[in-house]
C-alpha positions in Angstrom: 86.1 130.6 70.0 84.2 133.9 71.2 81.3 134.2 68.2 80.8 129.8 69.7 80.3 131.5 73.3 77.6 133.7 72.5 76.2 131.1 70.2 75.9 129.0 73.0 74.7 131.8 75.7 71.4 132.6 73.3 69.4 129.5 74.4 69.7 130.3 78.2 69.4 134.2 77.0 66.2 133.2 75.1 65.1 131.4 78.1 65.4 134.2 80.0 63.6 136.4 77.4 60.6 134.5 76.8 60.1 133.7 80.0 56.6 134.2 81.8 59.1 135.5 85.4 58.3 139.1 85.2 61.3 139.9 87.0 63.8 139.2 84.3 67.3 139.6 86.1 66.2 137.5 88.7 65.7 134.6 86.4 68.7 134.8 84.0 70.6 134.5 88.6 68.8 130.8 88.8 69.9 130.1 85.2 73.1 130.5 85.9 72.7 128.7 88.5 71.3 126.1 86.8 74.3 125.9 83.8 77.0 126.5 86.6 75.9 123.3 88.8 75.8 121.6 84.7 78.8 122.6 84.2 80.5 121.4 87.5 78.9 118.1 86.5 80.1 117.2 83.3 83.2 118.6 84.2 83.3 115.7 86.8 82.8 113.7 83.6 85.0 114.8 81.1 87.9 114.1 84.5 86.8 111.0 85.1 86.6 110.4 81.0 90.5 111.3 80.9 89.4 114.0 78.7 91.2 116.8 80.3 93.6 117.0 77.5 91.6 116.0 74.7 92.7 119.4 73.3 95.9 119.9 74.4 96.1 123.1 74.0 94.0 126.4 75.1 91.6 127.7 74.5 90.9 126.1 70.9 91.2 122.7 69.6 95.0 122.7 68.1 94.8 126.6 68.0 90.7 126.1 66.0 87.6 127.1 67.4 85.7 123.1 67.1 87.3 119.7 66.5 85.4 119.6 63.3 88.6 121.8 62.5 90.8 120.3 64.2 89.8 116.6 63.0 93.2 115.8 60.7 95.7 116.7 63.9 93.0 114.9 66.6 93.3 111.5 64.2 97.2 111.6 63.9 97.7 112.2 67.7 94.9 108.9 68.1 97.0 106.8 65.1 100.0 107.7 67.9 98.6 107.0 70.5 95.2 105.2 70.3 94.5 104.9 74.0 95.8 108.2 74.8 94.5 111.3 76.0 93.9 112.7 72.2 90.8 111.2 70.2 88.0 112.7 68.4 85.7 111.5 71.3 87.5 113.3 74.2 88.3 116.2 71.8 84.6 117.0 71.5 83.9 116.3 76.1 86.5 118.6 76.7 85.5 121.8 73.7 81.7 121.0 75.3 83.1 121.4 78.7 85.0 124.8 77.7 82.2 125.9 75.6 79.6 125.5 78.1 82.1 127.6 80.6 82.2 130.6 78.4 78.2 130.7 77.8 78.5 131.2 81.9 80.7 133.8 81.7 78.7 135.7 78.9 75.7 135.7 81.3 77.7 136.9 84.5 79.2 139.8 82.0 75.5 140.3 81.2 74.3 140.4 84.5 77.4 142.6 85.6 76.4 144.8 83.2 72.6 145.3 83.7 73.5 145.9 87.7 75.3 148.5 86.2 73.0 150.2 84.2 70.1 149.5 86.5 72.3 151.0 89.7 73.0 154.2 87.7 69.8 154.6 86.0 68.2 153.9 89.4 70.7 156.4 91.4 71.7 153.7 94.1 67.9 153.1 94.7 67.5 149.8 93.7 68.9 147.5 95.9 68.5 144.2 93.9 70.3 145.9 91.8 73.4 146.6 93.9 76.4 145.6 91.4 79.1 144.9 94.3 78.3 141.0 94.1 77.9 140.6 90.1 81.6 142.5 89.9 83.3 139.8 92.1 81.4 137.4 90.0 83.0 138.9 87.1 86.4 138.6 88.5 85.2 135.3 90.1 84.9 133.5 86.8 87.9 134.9 85.2 90.0 132.9 87.8 87.9 130.3 87.0 88.9 130.3 83.5 92.9 131.3 83.6 93.0 128.0 86.2 91.0 126.1 83.3 93.4 127.3 81.1 96.2 125.9 83.6 95.0 122.5 84.1 95.3 122.1 80.3 99.1 123.7 79.6 100.5 122.2 82.9 99.0 118.5 82.1 96.4 118.0 84.5 98.8 119.0 87.5 96.7 117.5 90.7 96.7 121.1 92.7 95.6 123.2 89.8 92.9 120.6 88.8 91.8 120.5 92.2 91.8 124.6 92.4 89.6 124.3 89.8 87.3 121.9 91.3 87.0 124.5 94.3 86.6 127.5 92.1 84.1 125.8 90.7 81.9 124.9 93.6 82.5 128.4 94.6 81.1 130.2 91.8 78.1 128.1 92.0 78.2 128.7 96.2 78.1 132.9 95.1 75.8 132.4 92.3 73.6 130.9 94.8 73.9 133.4 97.6 73.1 136.3 94.9 70.2 134.2 93.5 68.9 133.6 97.5 69.3 137.4 97.8 66.9 138.2 94.6 64.3 135.9 95.8 64.4 137.8 99.2 64.0 141.2 97.7 61.4 140.4 95.1 59.3 138.7 97.5 55.8 140.1 97.4 55.2 138.3 100.9 55.9 139.3 104.6 58.2 136.8 105.9 57.6 134.8 109.0 59.5 134.6 112.0 60.3 131.2 112.9 62.8 131.4 115.9 64.2 133.4 118.5 67.2 135.5 117.9 69.4 132.7 119.9 67.6 130.0 118.3 68.7 131.2 114.7 71.6 131.8 115.9 73.0 128.6 116.5 71.2 126.8 113.1 73.4 129.6 111.4 76.6 129.1 113.7 76.1 125.0 112.6 75.0 125.7 109.0 78.8 128.2 108.3 80.7 124.7 110.6 79.2 122.3 107.9 79.9 124.5 104.9 83.6 125.0 106.7 83.7 121.0 106.7 82.3 121.0 102.9 85.2 123.3 101.7 87.6 120.8 103.6 85.8 117.9 101.7 85.6 119.0 98.7 89.0 119.7 98.6 90.2 116.1 99.6 87.6 115.1 97.1 89.3 116.7 94.4 92.9 115.9 95.1 91.6 112.4 95.4 90.3 112.2 91.9 92.7 114.0 90.8 95.4 111.7 92.3 93.5 108.8 91.4 93.4 107.5 94.5 89.6 106.5 94.7 90.2 102.5 94.6 92.7 103.2 96.9 90.9 101.2 99.9 88.6 98.4 98.5 86.8 97.6 101.0 84.6 99.2 103.7 84.6 100.8 105.9 88.2 99.5 106.7 91.2 99.8 104.2 92.8 97.0 103.1 91.7 95.2 105.7 92.7 97.8 108.2 91.5 100.5 110.1 94.4 102.1 109.9 96.1 101.1 106.7 99.7 101.9 105.9 99.6 105.4 105.2 102.2 108.5 103.6 100.8 111.2 104.1 104.5 113.4 103.4 104.2 112.6 99.1 100.2 112.1 99.7 99.9 115.7 100.8 103.0 117.4 98.8 101.0 119.4 97.0 103.5 120.7 94.0 105.1 117.6 92.4 103.5 116.3 89.0 100.4 113.9 88.4 101.8 110.4 89.5 104.7 111.4 90.6 106.2 113.1 94.0 107.3 116.4 94.6 111.2 114.9 93.8 110.3 113.1 90.9 110.1 109.6 92.2 106.5 107.5 90.8 103.9 108.2 93.8 103.9 104.9 96.0 100.5 103.1 96.9 100.6 104.2 100.2 100.1 107.9 99.3 97.3 107.2 97.6 96.0 104.7 100.5 96.4 108.2 103.0 94.6 110.4 100.4 91.7 108.1 100.3 91.6 107.0 103.9 91.6 111.4 104.8 88.8 112.0 102.6 86.8 109.2 103.7 86.9 110.2 107.4 86.7 113.4 106.5 83.2 112.8 104.8 82.3 110.7 108.0 82.8 114.2 109.5 81.1 116.5 107.0 77.6 113.8 107.1 77.3 114.5 111.1 77.6 117.9 111.4 75.7 118.5 108.2 73.2 116.1 109.2 72.8 117.1 112.5 72.5 120.6 111.3 69.2 119.5 109.5 67.9 118.0 111.7 67.9 121.5 114.1 66.7 123.4 110.9 64.0 120.9 110.0 60.9 121.9 112.6 61.4 125.6 110.9 59.0 126.4 108.4 61.9 128.7 106.2 64.0 126.3 106.5 62.4 123.2 106.4 62.1 122.3 102.6 66.0 123.0 102.5 66.8 121.3 105.5 64.5 118.6 104.2 66.7 118.4 100.9 70.3 118.4 102.3 69.3 115.4 104.7 67.8 114.0 101.8 71.2 114.8 99.6 73.6 113.8 102.3 72.3 109.9 101.9 72.4 109.6 98.3 75.9 111.3 98.6 77.0 108.8 101.3 75.3 105.7 99.2 76.9 106.2 96.0 80.7 107.1 98.3 80.2 103.4 99.2 78.9 102.2 95.9 82.3 103.9 94.2 84.6 101.5 95.9 82.2 98.3 96.4 81.1 98.5 92.0 84.9 99.1 91.5 84.5 103.4 90.5 81.9 103.2 87.4 81.3 105.7 85.3 77.8 106.8 86.6 78.1 106.5 90.1 81.3 108.7 90.1 79.7 111.4 88.3 76.6 111.2 90.8 79.2 111.4 93.7 81.0 114.4 91.8 76.9 116.0 91.4 75.9 114.9 95.5 78.8 117.3 96.3 77.8 120.2 93.9 74.0 119.5 95.7 75.5 119.9 99.2 77.3 123.1 97.9 73.7 124.7 96.5 72.0 123.6 100.0 74.4 124.3 102.3 74.4 127.9 100.8 71.0 128.5 100.5 70.8 127.1 104.2 73.4 129.6 105.5 71.5 132.4 103.3 68.3 131.9 104.5 69.1 131.4 108.5 71.0 134.5 107.9 67.8 136.5 106.6 65.9 134.9 109.3 68.0 135.9 111.8 68.2 139.2 111.2 64.2 139.4 110.9 64.5 137.8 113.8 66.3 139.8 115.8 64.3 143.3 114.3 60.9 141.4 115.2 62.6 141.2 118.9 64.0 144.9 118.7 60.2 146.2 117.9 58.3 143.9 120.5 61.0 145.3 123.1 60.8 148.8 122.0 57.4 149.0 120.2 56.4 152.7 118.3 55.5 155.6 120.6 57.5 154.1 123.5 59.3 156.7 125.3 62.9 154.7 124.7 61.7 154.7 121.0 61.1 157.8 120.7 64.2 159.0 123.0 66.2 157.1 120.3 64.5 159.3 117.2 64.9 162.7 118.8 68.7 161.5 119.5 69.1 160.2 115.6 67.3 163.5 114.2 
């Protein structure tokens, strides 16, 4: 498995190495962002095709490195249950997902090793190689791998699968934040002040609130998907013809239980699935309103305009794909697109938060320089005090 992960990681590593970008480390970070986004989308495809148990053990497939070697065991399981969780196709889907995850782990290890090496070599003089965040990424991806293993060994327990999804989104957010920092530190032009500190502070607060709401919605979306509650409401904007349908919140949001069962081991009532779907749908509306308002407020600022525009477009596509999932009875392509839209919202809101923070810091520095220019008595007094 380790050799396979190294081989899979060779392709993105070769892309970084042969890139015309002079800053190979920055390129490595953004290639890792791209692959992590792909991993999340392919993870959604794995879950939606019921391939999560395509290989019922971890990390290999029946203790072997790939489905080729485990062909006999897979075919035997498929013969016993032709429509069961273990088939040759599902085994390959699951293992490709694992190979991609391990390759990203290899890239993050390389990122951390390079950061520590260059940081020590420069004696801490090169800020772009500060090793704190790469080290955090390493431990984060290890935790994500552990939840991936528990997803299999605990037989798709909803709370574990949902946490696995949230950690994947968290890994994407951390990598995007780190990529934004690399872009900022490697910029060759001076950043333009696009707003006053109070105005940028408001956008920072809005972007932070949007990110917090999105985190809640991601948890609800994962809970909806892992409990197979997507089609609990087959109309929109009503649910079962009612604005507020019959719902069982107690069983629907009982976290520690088996798939399809209550905490007491009984079959999960349909009203519990309705509660899960209904809450996810309504929080999604709140996310759209707050994130949409955030994009509108950021739209007129040059440094934030492009990110705000993409955020607004993605919100529109995400709403459309969510509604289409209901009316088209959950087609696979639309469902995967909906998951990809969620990952794109994480990417864009993380970038908006980083850019807003950076612009706020620049605006404060510019305001301070304007109030106390070099050579002013207050600035000189401050300098003497520090001396």
